[in-house]
C-alpha positions as CSV (number, residue, x, y, z in Angstrom):
1,M,-1.6,47.5,68.6
2,T,0.2,46.0,65.7
3,A,-0.8,46.6,62.1
4,T,-0.9,43.7,59.8
5,T,-0.3,44.1,56.2
6,G,-1.9,41.7,53.8
7,T,0.2,40.0,51.1
8,P,-0.8,41.5,47.8
9,K,-2.4,38.9,45.5
10,L,-0.7,38.6,42.1
11,A,-2.9,38.2,39.1
12,P,-2.5,34.7,37.6
13,I,-0.3,34.5,34.6
14,R,-2.0,33.0,31.7
15,L,0.2,31.1,29.4
16,R,-0.9,31.0,25.8
17,S,-0.7,27.8,24.0
18,G,1.9,27.4,21.3
19,I,-0.7,27.5,18.5
20,A,-2.5,30.6,19.9
21,Q,0.8,32.5,20.3
22,S,1.8,31.6,16.8
23,V,-1.5,32.8,15.4
24,T,-1.4,36.0,17.3
25,D,2.2,36.8,16.5
26,S,1.7,36.0,12.8
27,L,-1.3,38.4,12.7
28,V,0.9,41.1,14.3
29,V,3.6,40.7,11.8
30,A,1.1,40.6,8.9
31,K,-0.4,43.9,10.2
32,R,3.1,45.4,10.3
33,N,3.7,44.4,6.6
34,L,0.3,45.7,5.5
35,I,0.9,49.0,7.1
36,R,4.2,49.2,5.3
37,M,2.5,48.4,2.0
38,A,-0.1,51.1,2.7
39,R,2.7,53.7,3.3
40,I,4.5,52.7,0.1
41,P,1.7,52.5,-2.5
42,E,4.3,52.2,-5.3
43,M,4.8,48.5,-4.2
44,V,1.1,47.8,-5.0
45,I,1.0,50.0,-8.1
46,F,4.1,48.5,-9.8
47,G,2.8,45.0,-8.9
48,L,-0.3,45.8,-11.0
49,V,1.5,47.1,-14.1
50,Q,3.0,43.9,-15.4
51,P,-0.2,41.7,-15.3
52,I,-2.3,44.6,-16.8
53,M,0.3,44.8,-19.6
54,F,0.1,41.0,-20.2
55,V,-3.7,41.3,-20.4
56,V,-3.6,44.1,-23.0
57,L,-0.7,42.7,-25.1
58,F,-2.0,39.1,-25.2
59,T,-5.6,40.2,-25.9
60,Y,-4.9,42.6,-28.7
61,V,-1.6,41.4,-30.1
62,F,-2.1,37.6,-30.1
63,G,-5.9,37.4,-30.0
64,G,-7.2,36.1,-33.2
65,S,-3.9,34.6,-34.2
66,I,-3.7,31.7,-31.8
67,K,-6.0,28.7,-32.2
68,V,-7.6,27.3,-29.1
69,G,-9.9,24.3,-29.4
70,G,-11.5,24.6,-32.8
71,S,-11.6,28.4,-32.9
72,I,-9.3,31.4,-33.7
73,S,-11.9,33.8,-32.5
74,P,-10.4,36.8,-30.5
75,Q,-13.2,36.4,-27.9
76,A,-12.6,32.7,-27.5
77,Y,-8.9,33.3,-26.9
78,R,-9.6,36.2,-24.6
79,E,-11.7,34.0,-22.3
80,F,-9.2,31.1,-22.6
81,L,-6.3,33.5,-21.7
82,M,-7.6,35.1,-18.5
83,A,-7.3,32.1,-16.2
84,G,-3.6,31.8,-17.3
85,I,-3.0,35.5,-16.6
86,F,-4.6,35.2,-13.2
87,A,-2.5,32.2,-12.3
88,Q,0.7,33.9,-13.6
89,T,0.0,36.9,-11.5
90,V,-0.4,35.0,-8.2
91,T,2.7,33.0,-8.8
92,F,4.8,36.0,-9.8
93,A,4.1,37.5,-6.4
94,T,6.7,34.9,-5.2
95,A,9.5,37.2,-6.2
96,G,8.1,40.1,-4.1
97,A,7.8,37.8,-1.1
98,G,11.4,36.6,-1.4
99,A,12.7,40.1,-1.9
100,G,10.8,41.4,1.2
101,I,12.2,38.7,3.4
102,A,15.7,39.1,2.0
103,D,15.5,42.8,2.7
104,D,14.4,42.2,6.3
105,M,17.4,39.8,6.7
106,H,19.8,42.3,5.1
107,K,18.6,45.2,7.4
108,G,18.9,43.1,10.5
109,L,15.2,43.1,11.3
110,I,15.2,39.4,11.9
111,D,17.8,39.9,14.6
112,R,15.4,42.3,16.4
113,F,12.6,39.7,16.2
114,R,15.0,37.2,17.8
115,S,15.0,39.2,21.1
116,L,11.2,39.1,21.3
117,P,9.2,36.3,23.0
118,M,7.4,35.3,19.8
119,A,6.9,32.2,17.8
120,R,9.8,31.6,15.4
121,G,7.6,30.8,12.4
122,A,5.4,33.9,12.9
123,V,7.7,36.2,11.0
124,L,7.4,34.2,7.8
125,T,3.7,33.4,8.3
126,G,2.9,37.0,8.9
127,R,4.9,38.1,5.8
128,T,3.2,35.5,3.5
129,L,-0.3,36.4,4.9
130,A,0.4,40.1,4.1
131,D,1.5,39.1,0.6
132,L,-1.7,37.0,0.2
133,V,-3.8,40.1,1.0
134,Q,-1.9,42.1,-1.6
135,T,-2.4,39.3,-4.2
136,A,-6.1,39.3,-3.5
137,L,-6.3,43.0,-4.1
138,T,-4.3,42.6,-7.3
139,L,-6.7,39.9,-8.5
140,V,-9.7,42.2,-7.9
141,V,-8.2,45.0,-10.0
142,L,-7.0,42.6,-12.7
143,A,-10.5,41.0,-12.9
144,G,-11.9,44.5,-13.5
145,V,-9.4,45.1,-16.3
146,A,-10.3,41.7,-17.8
147,L,-14.0,42.6,-17.8
148,I,-13.2,45.9,-19.5
149,V,-11.4,44.1,-22.4
150,G,-14.2,41.6,-22.9
151,W,-13.6,38.7,-20.5
152,R,-16.8,37.0,-19.3
153,V,-17.7,34.2,-17.0
154,H,-20.4,31.7,-17.9
155,E,-20.9,29.9,-14.6
156,N,-22.6,30.7,-11.3
157,I,-21.0,32.9,-8.6
158,G,-20.2,30.0,-6.4
159,K,-18.0,28.3,-9.0
160,V,-16.3,31.7,-9.9
161,L,-15.4,32.3,-6.3
162,L,-14.1,28.8,-6.0
163,G,-11.9,29.5,-9.0
164,F,-10.4,32.6,-7.3
165,L,-9.9,30.7,-4.0
166,L,-7.9,28.1,-5.9
167,L,-5.8,30.9,-7.4
168,L,-5.2,32.4,-3.9
169,L,-4.3,29.0,-2.5
170,L,-1.7,28.5,-5.3
171,G,-0.3,32.0,-4.7
172,Y,0.0,31.4,-1.0
173,A,1.8,28.1,-1.6
174,F,4.2,29.7,-4.0
175,S,4.9,32.6,-1.6
176,W,6.6,30.0,0.7
177,I,8.9,29.2,-2.1
178,G,9.7,32.9,-2.2
179,A,10.2,32.9,1.5
180,L,12.8,30.1,1.3
181,I,14.6,31.9,-1.5
182,G,14.7,35.1,0.5
183,L,16.3,33.3,3.4
184,V,18.9,31.5,1.3
185,V,20.2,34.5,-0.8
186,R,22.1,37.5,0.7
187,T,20.5,40.5,-1.0
188,P,16.9,41.6,-2.1
189,E,18.2,41.9,-5.7
190,A,19.3,38.3,-5.8
191,A,16.0,37.2,-4.2
192,T,14.1,39.0,-7.0
193,S,16.2,37.3,-9.7
194,G,16.0,34.0,-8.0
195,G,12.3,34.3,-7.6
196,L,11.6,35.0,-11.3
197,I,14.2,32.9,-13.2
198,W,12.4,29.6,-12.7
199,L,8.9,31.1,-12.9
200,F,9.1,31.9,-16.7
201,P,9.6,28.2,-17.8
202,L,7.0,27.1,-15.3
203,T,4.3,29.4,-16.6
204,F,5.2,29.3,-20.3
205,I,5.6,25.5,-20.5
206,S,2.0,25.1,-19.4
207,N,-1.5,25.6,-20.7
208,A,-1.7,29.2,-19.6
209,F,-1.3,30.9,-23.0
210,V,-1.7,28.1,-25.6
211,D,-3.5,24.9,-25.9
212,A,-1.2,22.2,-24.6
213,N,-2.5,19.8,-27.2
214,Q,-0.6,21.8,-29.9
215,M,2.8,21.3,-28.1
216,P,5.4,18.7,-29.0
217,T,4.9,15.4,-27.2
218,F,7.6,15.8,-24.5
219,L,6.5,19.4,-23.7
220,R,2.9,18.5,-23.7
221,H,3.5,15.9,-21.0
222,I,5.4,18.4,-18.9
223,A,2.6,21.0,-19.3
224,E,-0.1,18.5,-18.4
225,W,1.6,17.6,-15.1
226,N,2.7,21.1,-14.3
227,P,1.1,22.2,-11.0
228,F,0.5,25.6,-12.6
229,S,-1.5,24.0,-15.4
230,A,-3.8,22.2,-13.0
231,T,-5.0,25.4,-11.5
232,V,-5.4,27.1,-14.9
233,Q,-7.5,24.2,-16.2
234,A,-9.6,24.2,-13.0
235,C,-10.3,27.9,-13.3
236,R,-11.3,27.6,-17.0
237,E,-13.8,25.0,-16.0
238,L,-15.1,27.0,-13.1
239,F,-15.3,30.2,-15.1
240,G,-16.9,28.5,-18.1
241,N,-14.0,29.6,-20.3
242,L,-13.2,26.4,-22.2
243,P,-13.5,27.3,-25.9
244,P,-15.8,25.5,-28.4
245,G,-14.2,22.3,-29.6
246,F,-11.6,22.1,-26.9
247,V,-10.4,18.6,-26.2
248,T,-9.4,17.9,-22.6
249,P,-6.1,16.0,-22.4
250,D,-6.1,12.5,-21.1
251,A,-3.6,13.2,-18.3
252,W,-5.1,12.8,-14.8
253,P,-4.5,16.4,-13.6
254,M,-6.3,17.7,-16.7
255,R,-9.2,15.3,-16.2
256,H,-9.5,16.2,-12.5
257,P,-8.1,19.7,-12.4
258,I,-9.8,21.0,-9.2
259,L,-8.6,18.1,-7.1
260,A,-5.2,18.2,-8.7
261,S,-4.9,21.9,-8.0
262,V,-5.7,21.5,-4.4
263,I,-3.3,18.5,-4.0
264,W,-0.4,20.3,-5.7
265,S,-0.9,23.6,-3.8
266,V,-1.2,21.8,-0.4
267,L,1.9,19.7,-1.2
268,I,3.9,22.7,-2.2
269,L,2.7,24.6,0.9
270,V,3.6,21.9,3.4
271,V,7.0,21.1,1.9
272,F,8.3,24.7,1.4
273,R,6.8,26.0,4.7
274,T,8.7,23.3,6.5
275,L,11.9,24.1,4.7
276,A,11.5,27.8,5.1
277,V,10.8,27.7,8.9
278,R,13.7,25.3,9.4
279,K,16.0,27.7,7.5
280,Y,14.7,30.6,9.4
281,R,15.4,28.9,12.7
282,Q,19.0,28.2,11.6
283,A,19.5,31.8,10.5
284,A,18.0,33.2,13.7
285,G,19.6,30.6,15.9
C-alpha cells in the first residue's frame, strides 16, 4: 500500500485596499503617539499653561479697558475674548506638531518606518490625529477655566458644539502646516521657532483680541480676510458672544463666517497635507 499525502491548503491572502491600509496604519501611529503623550504628561500640562495664562491676563488686565462694540464692560470683553483664545490655542498646537515630527526625523524613527509595509502618509496622519486629540482635551480644560472666570454662552448646545468643531477643524488644518515645517527643518528647536514665529502676526492681526473695526484701514482689511478671523467670528456668533452694539464688517468672510471658516480650513488642510506628504516621501525615499 502506498500512503498519499494531501497538499496542505494555504489560507487565502487578503490584500487590503490602499485606503483601508492607510486608515489602519494611521490609527496605529496615532495610538503610538497618544501612548507617548500619556507617559510624558508634562507635554500636556505645559501645553495648558500658556492658554490659561492668556485667559487670566487678558480677562483681568485688559478687561474693562478695551472697547468692543459699544461697551467697555469687563463681562462683554470677557465673552468677546474667549473665542479668540480658543482659536489661538488650537493654532499654537502647530509648533508642537512640527517639533514632534522633527524629533522623529532627528532620531531616525522615520527610517524605521521606511522598512515596514505601511502607507507612506500614515506616519504624518497618525501624528496629526494624535495632536488633534490633545488639542480637544486642551479645549475642554480651557473651556472649564473660561467658565470659572465668567465666560458664558447664550446659544443652544448644538451651536456651541458646532463652534468647537470649527475650532478643531482649524487646529487640524494648521497641524499639517506644522508637519511640513517639521519635515523641512533639521532640529526640533528650529521646528518650534519656525512654528511660532508666523503665528503671532497671524493671531494678533485679527479680530481675536480687539474689534477689527478699530484698526487702521490696511490692517482691518488684512484682519477681515484672515482665515483665523473667520473662525473666531463664527465661534462668537455660535456662542452668542457678540457684544451689544457690535457692527459686523462688510467683508464677505465676516458676513458669512461659518462658511468662510470651513472653506479656509479645508483649503489649508488639502494644500499643506499634499505638500507635507510629498516632502515626507522625498525624505523617506
